[in-house]
N, CA, C and O of each residue as an XYZ file, in Angstrom:
324
protein
N       0.804     -1.205      0.000
C       0.000      0.000      0.000
C       0.850      1.273      0.000
O       0.292      2.368     -0.079
N       2.138      1.172      0.083
C       2.980      2.362      0.086
C       3.021      3.049     -1.273
O       3.584      4.137     -1.399
N       2.438      2.436     -2.277
C       2.490      3.022     -3.602
C       1.587      4.237     -3.742
O       1.777      5.034     -4.661
N       0.606      4.401     -2.856
C      -0.354      5.498     -2.989
C       0.308      6.875     -2.933
O      -0.002      7.713     -3.780
N       1.212      7.157     -1.973
C       1.829      8.491     -2.012
C       2.552      8.768     -3.324
O       2.541      9.895     -3.819
N       3.180      7.738     -3.886
C       3.861      7.919     -5.161
C       2.847      8.147     -6.278
O       3.088      8.948     -7.182
N       1.720      7.449     -6.220
C       0.680      7.647     -7.221
C       0.128      9.066     -7.141
O      -0.147      9.690     -8.166
N      -0.031      9.568     -5.931
C      -0.539     10.930     -5.764
C       0.463     11.918     -6.353
O       0.072     12.843     -7.065
N       1.737     11.734     -6.068
C       2.761     12.616     -6.637
C       2.763     12.545     -8.159
O       2.829     13.571     -8.835
N       2.688     11.322     -8.696
C       2.642     11.146    -10.150
C       1.397     11.809    -10.732
O       1.451     12.461    -11.774
N       0.273     11.627    -10.034
C      -0.972     12.223    -10.504
C      -0.879     13.744    -10.518
O      -1.329     14.383    -11.468
N      -0.302     14.322     -9.479
C      -0.185     15.784     -9.426
C       0.680     16.310    -10.566
O       0.376     17.350    -11.151
N       1.748     15.598    -10.878
C       2.583     15.993    -12.020
C       1.806     15.864    -13.324
O       1.863     16.744    -14.182
N       1.084     14.762    -13.463
C       0.279     14.543    -14.667
C      -0.830     15.589    -14.772
O      -1.138     16.065    -15.865
N      -1.426     15.944    -13.640
C      -2.472     16.973    -13.623
C      -1.925     18.293    -14.141
O      -2.551     18.950    -14.973
N      -0.755     18.677    -13.647
C      -0.143     19.936    -14.096
C       0.110     19.922    -15.603
O      -0.167     20.902    -16.295
N       0.635     18.811    -16.104
C       0.913     18.697    -17.544
C      -0.381     18.735    -18.351
O      -0.439     19.368    -19.406
N      -1.416     18.062    -17.859
C      -2.705     18.039    -18.551
C      -3.303     19.441    -18.617
O      -3.777     19.871    -19.668
N      -3.278     20.154    -17.483
C      -3.842     21.500    -17.467
C      -3.027     22.447    -18.346
O      -3.592     23.301    -19.030
N      -1.714     22.300    -18.330
C      -0.881     23.130    -19.204
C      -1.263     22.903    -20.667
O      -1.417     23.855    -21.433
N      -1.414     21.640    -21.043
C      -1.781     21.304    -22.419
C      -3.179     21.842    -22.748
O      -3.410     22.378    -23.832
N      -4.100     21.690    -21.801
C      -5.458     22.169    -22.018
C      -5.492     23.688    -22.178
O      -6.188     24.202    -23.053
N      -4.746     24.408    -21.341
C      -4.691     25.867    -21.459
C      -4.083     26.285    -22.803
O      -4.509     27.266    -23.412
N      -3.088     25.528    -23.248
C      -2.478     25.810    -24.551
C      -3.511     25.633    -25.664
O      -3.628     26.475    -26.554
N      -4.261     24.524    -25.603
C      -5.303     24.280    -26.601
C      -6.364     25.373    -26.575
O      -6.764     25.885    -27.621
N      -6.809     25.721    -25.391
C      -7.838     26.755    -25.254
C      -7.329     28.076    -25.813
O      -8.066     28.788    -26.496
N      -6.079     28.405    -25.528
C      -5.497     29.634    -26.057
C      -5.527     29.672    -27.569
O      -5.840     30.697    -28.174
N      -5.193     28.526    -28.182
C      -5.213     28.471    -29.651
C      -6.638     28.524    -30.193
O      -6.893     29.154    -31.220
N      -7.570     27.858    -29.498
C      -8.944     27.804    -29.987
C      -9.680     29.124    -29.770
O     -10.578     29.461    -30.541
N      -9.311     29.871    -28.736
C      -9.960     31.165    -28.484
C      -9.684     32.155    -29.604
O     -10.486     33.052    -29.861
N      -8.563     31.991    -30.260
C      -8.184     32.901    -31.338
C      -8.956     32.633    -32.628
O      -8.934     33.443    -33.555
N      -9.636     31.494    -32.677
C     -10.335     31.104    -33.900
C     -11.810     31.496    -33.829
O     -12.393     31.669    -32.759
N     -12.363     31.622    -34.996
C     -13.800     31.796    -35.121
C     -14.434     30.443    -34.754
O     -13.879     29.407    -35.119
N     -15.573     30.416    -34.048
C     -16.182     29.134    -33.649
C     -16.387     28.151    -34.805
O     -16.296     26.939    -34.610
N     -16.658     28.660    -35.993
C     -16.858     27.770    -37.139
C     -15.553     27.126    -37.602
O     -15.574     26.112    -38.300
N     -14.421     27.710    -37.217
C     -13.122     27.181    -37.635
C     -12.625     26.045    -36.739
O     -11.687     25.332    -37.095
N     -13.248     25.885    -35.592
C     -12.819     24.830    -34.663
C     -13.310     23.493    -35.218
O     -14.505     23.286    -35.428
N     -12.365     22.607    -35.446
C     -12.706     21.328    -36.077
C     -13.182     20.312    -35.052
O     -12.967     20.458    -33.849
N     -13.821     19.300    -35.558
C     -14.280     18.200    -34.711
C     -13.083     17.483    -34.082
O     -13.177     16.990    -32.958
N     -11.975     17.424    -34.793
C     -10.758     16.807    -34.269
C     -10.239     17.583    -33.054
O      -9.788     16.982    -32.079
N     -10.302     18.900    -33.115
C      -9.860     19.713    -31.976
C     -10.799     19.524    -30.786
O     -10.349     19.435    -29.644
N     -12.083     19.465    -31.050
C     -13.054     19.205    -29.968
C     -12.795     17.832    -29.360
O     -12.848     17.662    -28.142
N     -12.518     16.863    -30.210
C     -12.257     15.497    -29.743
C     -10.991     15.446    -28.891
O     -10.932     14.695    -27.917
N      -9.989     16.231    -29.244
C      -8.757     16.251    -28.457
C      -9.017     16.797    -27.054
O      -8.505     16.259    -26.072
N      -9.810     17.861    -26.959
C     -10.156     18.421    -25.650
C     -10.959     17.399    -24.846
O     -10.715     17.221    -23.653
N     -11.903     16.736    -25.484
C     -12.715     15.731    -24.800
C     -11.859     14.547    -24.351
O     -12.072     14.002    -23.268
N     -10.889     14.146    -25.182
C      -9.997     13.043    -24.815
C      -9.193     13.403    -23.577
O      -9.038     12.586    -22.670
N      -8.683     14.627    -23.540
C      -7.942     15.083    -22.361
C      -8.822     15.066    -21.115
O      -8.394     14.633    -20.045
N     -10.046     15.540    -21.265
C     -10.981     15.579    -20.134
C     -11.296     14.171    -19.631
O     -11.300     13.921    -18.426
N     -11.559     13.263    -20.556
C     -11.872     11.885    -20.179
C     -10.688     11.200    -19.506
O     -10.854     10.498    -18.508
N      -9.493     11.406    -20.056
C      -8.295     10.811    -19.460
C      -8.078     11.336    -18.044
O      -7.769     10.569    -17.131
N      -8.238     12.629    -17.868
C      -8.052     13.229    -16.551
C      -9.089     12.689    -15.565
O      -8.748     12.354    -14.430
N     -10.342     12.603    -15.986
C     -11.402     12.075    -15.113
C     -11.111     10.630    -14.716
O     -11.334     10.247    -13.567
N     -10.615      9.827    -15.656
C     -10.270      8.435    -15.356
C      -9.141      8.359    -14.336
O      -9.198      7.556    -13.405
N      -8.125      9.182    -14.504
C      -7.005      9.187    -13.551
C      -7.463      9.628    -12.165
O      -6.992      9.091    -11.162
N      -8.372     10.595    -12.096
C      -8.917     11.029    -10.809
C      -9.623      9.854    -10.130
O      -9.433      9.617     -8.937
N     -10.440      9.118    -10.897
C     -11.139      7.954    -10.323
C     -10.148      6.897     -9.825
O     -10.339      6.327     -8.751
N      -9.096      6.633    -10.595
C      -8.112      5.620    -10.196
C      -7.422      6.004     -8.889
O      -7.311      5.188     -7.974
N      -6.962      7.241     -8.810
C      -6.264      7.679     -7.603
C      -7.226      7.700     -6.422
O      -6.857      7.301     -5.318
N      -8.453      8.160     -6.641
C      -9.465      8.188     -5.577
C      -9.704      6.770     -5.054
O      -9.728      6.555     -3.842
N      -9.881      5.810     -5.954
C     -10.124      4.430     -5.530
C      -8.951      3.881     -4.722
O      -9.159      3.195     -3.721
N      -7.731      4.172     -5.142
C      -6.554      3.708     -4.406
C      -6.490      4.332     -3.016
O      -6.182      3.651     -2.037
N      -6.777      5.612     -2.935
C      -6.750      6.292     -1.632
C      -7.835      5.730     -0.724
O      -7.596      5.513      0.464
N      -9.012      5.493     -1.263
C     -10.103      4.944     -0.447
C      -9.783      3.523      0.005
O     -10.165      3.134      1.108
N      -9.094      2.745     -0.818
C      -8.695      1.396     -0.412
C      -7.733      1.461      0.765
O      -7.817      0.647      1.684
N      -6.831      2.414      0.742
C      -5.901      2.586      1.859
C      -6.661      3.015      3.108
O      -6.362      2.554      4.210
N      -7.639      3.895      2.939
C      -8.433      4.340      4.085
C      -9.159      3.169      4.734
O      -9.181      3.054      5.959
N      -9.753      2.300      3.920
C     -10.460      1.136      4.450
C      -9.490      0.240      5.218
O      -9.815     -0.258      6.296
N      -8.307      0.039      4.660
C      -7.299     -0.776      5.336
C      -6.928     -0.165      6.687
O      -6.841     -0.871      7.692
N      -6.712      1.138      6.702
C      -6.358      1.808      7.960
C      -7.475      1.713      8.987
O      -7.213      1.484     10.168
N      -8.704      1.886      8.557
C      -9.843      1.782      9.476
C      -9.932      0.363     10.032
O     -10.116      0.180     11.235
N      -9.803     -0.636      9.171
C      -9.864     -2.034      9.628
C      -8.748     -2.344     10.621
O      -8.979     -2.999     11.637
N      -7.544     -1.874     10.326
C      -6.418     -2.121     11.234
C      -6.625     -1.399     12.554
O      -6.309     -1.944     13.612
N      -7.144     -0.192     12.510
C      -7.393      0.564     13.740
C      -8.451     -0.136     14.583
O      -8.321     -0.207     15.805
N      -9.486     -0.647     13.949
C     -10.533     -1.379     14.672
C      -9.973     -2.637     15.325
O     -10.325     -2.952     16.462
N      -9.106     -3.360     14.617
C      -8.502     -4.571     15.174
C      -7.631     -4.243     16.390
O      -7.656     -4.956     17.393
N      -6.870     -3.168     16.290
C      -6.032     -2.753     17.409
C      -6.912     -2.357     18.581
O      -6.599     -2.683     19.726
N      -8.018     -1.651     18.312
C      -8.951     -1.256     19.359
C      -9.573     -2.452     20.055
O      -9.792     -2.410     21.266
N      -9.864     -3.521     19.316
C     -10.454     -4.725     19.895
C      -9.464     -5.429     20.826
O      -9.872     -6.060     21.802
N      -8.188     -5.325     20.533
C      -7.177     -6.005     21.350
C      -6.952     -5.308     22.679
O      -6.477     -5.929     23.630
N      -7.283     -4.039     22.758
C      -7.017     -3.298     24.015
C      -8.283     -2.972     24.707
O      -8.263     -2.356     25.772
């Protein structure tokens, strides 16, 4: 279970890179007329959003699994004393 802090650090780095890329895309798309924005560009933004949401779910699930383990261990220790 020690992998979670590393996953959080990795996720935070990935989050920063994702947001940087997204801001770059938005900057380029803001300069265009709405009719000039292609479906491919919209799909790229959606792909980034979906990937980020998936990573959030993965890290959340890992953190919650650690929480459950800690609660169970704390309860067991409490029962012994």
